[in-house]
N, C-alpha and C positions, 0 to 999 in steps of 0.2 A: 589460512588463507581463503580456500575452497567455503567452510562453514562460513566464514564471515562475509564472504559475496552474494552464498546461500540468503542468509540473512536481510540482509539490506536489499534483497529483491524483492522479499516477502513483506518486509512494512515498505517499499515503495507501494504494491499492491496494492495490502492495505490501506492507506493514506489512499490510491487512484478511489479503492471503494467506495471512503468513510462523501471523500468529496463528492463522490457523483450522488451516494443515497441524501448528503445535504442539499446539490444543486434541487433534486431533483423532490425534497421535501419541502424546498423552498422555493 
């Protein structure tokens, strides 16, 4: 369960970074 939670949090962080980059780019 710990690994699943860690992977989920990492994916959420990556999505947030991508959203911010897209917002800044456009």
